[in-house]
N, C-alpha and C positions, 0 to 999 in steps of 0.2 A: 504493500500500500504506500502511495505517495501522500505526504501530509504537508500542508502549508498553514502558517499562522500569520495573520495580517490584521491590521485595524479595520481596513475597508476592502470589501470584495464586491465586485460588480458582475452581475449575471446578465449577459447579453451585450454584444459589441456592435449594435447598430448605432445610429446617430446619437441616441440618448446616452447609451452606455459609453461610447467612445468619447463623447463630449465631457462626461463626468470624469473619466480617466485622465483625459488631457488636462482639464482644469485642475484636478488634484495634483497632477505632475508639475504644472507650472506654479502651484502653491507650495511645492516641495514636500508633498505628502505621497508616500508610496501606496500602491494598491495592486490588487489582482483583478484582471479582467478576463472572464471566461465566456466562451461562446461555443455552441454545439457545432457550428459550421467550420468548414475549411475555406479560407478566403483566397482568392476572390469568389464570392458567391452572389447569386442574384436574389432579389426580393421583389415580390409583386407590389407595385406602387405606381403612383402617378409621376414620380421622378422630379417634381418641381422643388427646387432649392430656393427658398425665398430670401429676401433681404435680411430677415432675422439671422439666418445662418451666416451670410457673408459678414454682417456686422459683428457677430460673436466670434467668428474666426479671426477677424481683424483685432478684436480686443484681446484674444488669447495670444496672438502673435501675427503681426502684419506679414511676416515672411510666409507663414502658413497659408494665408489668403492668397498671396502672390503665387505660391506653388499650385494652389487649386485653380486660380485664374489661368495659369499657363497650360493646364491640361487641354488637350485637343478634343476631348470626349464629351464636351458639353456645348450648349448653345446659350447665348445671352438672351434674357427676357427684358423687354422694355415697357410692357404694359399688359393689360387684360382686355380681351374682346368678349363682351357679353352678348349673347343672342337671346332675345326675349321670346316668349311663346307666340307673339304675333310676327316673328321673324325680323323685328327691328334690331339693328346692329348698333351696339354702343362700344366705342373704343375709348378706353380709359388709360392714358399713359401714366407710368409711374412718375411721381413728383420729384422735385429736387430735394436734396438732403438725404436721399435714401442710400446712396452709394458710399461705402468706405473708399478711401483714396487708393487702396491697392486693388480694387475691383474694376473690371472694364464694363460691367453692366449691373443694373440694380438687382437682378435675379438671374437664375439659370435653370435650365432643364438638363439633368444629368442622370443617366441610368444608375439605379442603385448598385448594380454590379460595379460600376466605376466609382461612384461617390463613396460608398461604404469602404471599398478597398483603399481609396485615398486616405480616409480616416485611419484605417488600420496601419497604413504605411507611416502616418504621423505618430501613431501609438508606438510603433516599433523604433522610432527615433528616440524615444524617451527611456532612459535606463532605469527609472524608478517605477515603471509599469511592467508587471509580470503578465504577459499575455498568454492565455491558454486556449488556443483554437481546438476544434474537435473535442470539446469537453462539454458534454450535456449534463447539466445539474438536474438531478431527479429527486433528491431527498433533502429535506430541510428540517433541522431540529433546533428548537430554541431552548437554550439553557438560561440560567440566571444571569450569566455574564456575557454570553456570546451566541452567535449562530454557528451551527456545525452543518455544513452542506457536503454532499458527495454525489458522485456520478451513479449510474444505474447499478454497476457491479460493486460499488463501494471500494473501487481500486484507487480512488482519489478522495481525499478528505481535506476540506478547507475550514478552518475556524476563523471567524471574524467578529469584531465588535459591532460593526455596522454593515448591513447588507443593502446594496442598491440593486433593485430588480428592474431590468430593462430588456426583458426577453420577449417583448412584442404583444400583439393583440390576443394571442392565445396563451398567455402566461398562466401556467398552472398555479404558481404562487399567488398571483393576483386574485385568482378565483377561489382557491382552496384556503389559503392562509390569510389573505387580506379581506376576503369576502366581497369582492367586486363582481357581482353577477351580471350577466348580459341582460340588458333592458332593451327590447326591440324598438321602443320609441326613442332611444338614445344610442342607436347602433345602425350601421349601414352595411348593406351588401354591395360588393363592387366586382366588376370584371374589367380586365384591360388586355390589350394586345399591342404589338408593335407593327407599324405599317411603313411601307415605302411608297413614294409617289402619290401622296395625298395632294389633291389639287387645292388651289385657293388659299394657301398659307399666307399669313400676314407678312408683309415685306420687312417689318421691324421685329419679327419674332415675338409677337404678342401670344400669350397663351389664351386658349379659347374655352369658355364655359357656355354651353348651350342648354338653356332652360326650356325644354320642349314640352309641349302640352301633354302628350301621353304619359310622361314619366314624372311630372311634378309631384312632390317637391324635390325630386332628384334632378340630376343633370348629366349631360354627356360632355366629356372634355376632349380636347385635341391639343397636345403640347408638342411643340417642335423640338426635334433632335437634330444633331449634325447629319450631314450626308443625305439630306432629303428624307429623313425618317421622321416618324411621329409616334408618340405614346397616345393611344386613343382608348378611352375608358368610359364606363357608365357606373354611376353610384346612386342608389335609392335607399331610403331609410327602411330598416328591416320590417317595421310594423306595416309600412305601406306595401312592401313586397308581399307580405302574407295576406293583407286585406284585398289587394287587387290581383293576387295570384300571378305575379310576374315570374316568368322564366328569364333570368337576366341574360343568359347567353342567346336565347332566341330573340329577345327584345333588342339586344345590341345589334345583331345582324339585320334584323328587320329595319331598324332605324337607318343604318348605313346604306341598305339596299333600296329603301323606298321613301325615306322622309325628304320632302322638298328642301333643297339647300344643302343636303348631305349627300344624296345619291349621286349628284353630278360630280361631287368632289372625290368620290370613291370608285368611280367607274374604272379607272386605270390603277387604282391602289392595290398593292399586294400585301397580304398579311404575312409577317415573318414570325414563325413560331406559333405556339398555341394561344388561345384565348384563356386566360387564367383568372380565377376568382379569389377574393380575399375579403375578410371582414374588417370593419372600421369601428372601433369603440369610440363613440363621440364624447366630447367634453361638454355637452349641453346640460348635463345633470351634475351638480356638485357632489363629489364623493370624497371620502377620506383617502388620502394617498400616502399616508405614513402610519407607522405604528411602532410598537416596542422593538427598537433595533433595526428598523427597515424603512426605506422610501421606495415608492414606485415611480418610474420614469417613463415618459413617452407613452406609447400605445398601451403598455402594461398598466399605466395610470389613467387610461381612457382620456387622453388629452388631444384627440384629433378635432380640428375645427369642424363644426357641424354644417357650415355653409360651403366652404371651399374644399374641405377634405384635407387641408394641410396637416401633415403629420410630422414631416422631417424637421421643420422649423420649431414646432412646439416641443418635440422630443429633445432637440438640441438645447433649447432654452431650459427645459426641466433638468437636463444633465448638468448644466452650468450651475443652476440654483442648488441642486442636490450636493454638488461638490463644495460649494460655499457653506452650506448648512453642515456638511460633514466636518469642515474645518472648525466650525463653532462647537460641534459636539466633542471633538478632540480637545479643544482648548478648555472646555468646561468639564470634561470627563463625564459627560451626560448623554446617554443614548436612549433615554426614556421616551415613551410615546408622547408625554406632555411636552418635552423639550423639542421633539421633532415636528410638532404642529406648526412651528414657525415656517417649515418648508411648505406645508399646505397653504398657509396664509400668503406666502410670497408668490407661489404659483398662481393662486387665485387672484392676487393683485396684478400680476404681470400678464397672465394668460386667461384667467377665468372670466374677467369682464368682457374681454374680446370674444370669447366663445359663447357667452350668454347673449351678446349682441348678435352674433352670427346665427344663433338659434332663433332669435326673434325675427331676423330677416328671412331665415329659411321658412318660418311659419307664414310670413307675409307672402312669400313667393309661391306658396302652395296653391294659391288662387290665381288661375290664369288671367282673370280680368284685372286683378291688382297688378300683377307683373306687367301686363300689357299697358296698363294706364301709366305706370311709372316709366316704362320705356318710352312712351309717347311724350311724356313731360320732359324727359332728359334729352332725347334726341334733338340735335340742332340747337340746344341751349348752351351756349359757350360758358355762361356763368356756372351752371350746374356741373358741366364737364370739368371746369377748373376746380370746383369744390371737391369733386370726386377724386381728382388727381392729388389734392392735398390730404385727402382722408387716409391715404395709405401711410402717412407719417404723423397723423393727428387724430388720436383716438377720440378726443372730445368732439371733434368735428364729425367723426363717424357716427357718434351717438345720435346726431340729429336726424339720421336716416329713418329712425322709427318715431320721429316727432312730426305729427301732421302739420304743425305750424310751419316747419321747415319747407314742406312742399307747397303750402299755401303762399308763402312769401316768394318762393321761386317762380311759381306760376304767375303771381301778380306782377312781379318784376318783368317777366317775359312779355306779358300783355301790355304793360305800360311802356 
């Protein structure tokens, strides 16, 4: 049997776990990072790397962001194209102040195969991170002083004072130990595939969100990748899937083959690889994400944005926050559930309000008439487009989206 003893162990080396390990390393705190996979490995995802990630990479180390920016395996993103149920197209460029100085674009689309492997390469640069790939943790035992975890055969045992759980949407620890059960009203089912030769892509690399009448409050996305490729996917809330008896795979192909505005773009498109499905535990419902001696990161903590489906940025942010909380735990020699609630509070302050707003917007967009009305108001109104552009860096301004007075003022100014 191989045994390791450490203050902090991280289970899961995706964006959340890798971010936590890197932040701890830069704080001078050693840790163990374990993952069941052998890298590079793929992960079913939309592949959008938001400005949150580039900002946090820059804060960790500007050179790290420069290394990522220099990769040839991503494409820059300069805005979002929304397509409303009435086919109205709204192009919202990203506003100023979003880009760190080391980045060449405000956001990116990068396959998880490449992005996660980039993070692992950064982990391997740090001599105070013990990285254990091909290590699937299956057993968790809590004692009075630590966690004792091991693989399936008990051939590896790790004891740690603090456990950071970042093993994804299907985390057994999250479900069995932390009690975060799946709630269909706060969970989404998704499918995605890679395509070549999709027509009509935005010339500035905008990502596309299509709010189509048959699948509301879900949406279809088209995200540009290098070499004329695209990540194309469909996400619908799980309770809606059950209620309307959606077959996601069938619906996906039917939309691309038959839906006006899509079928023309996919006439010559070729799907590369299989259409794959995955679940999205949404952050629209407040949940406890820490407990005695542990914190939940990223998808394991149900931190996916309920409107946009963003998971990478939220996972990365939670990893940074968890590492900073771990530093406080070590300084205070306190790993109690009560002390760790500061992690919950900070995640709620940084990400929770944003996800609650997204949930409210998602509920508004569930009604085709409302979505179409908003699209008609916004389209051609330079003042509103400018406000939307600023909203990506101004959360208080974004809050006005759910205030009817905001829309009344905008419409009145348009008429006047």
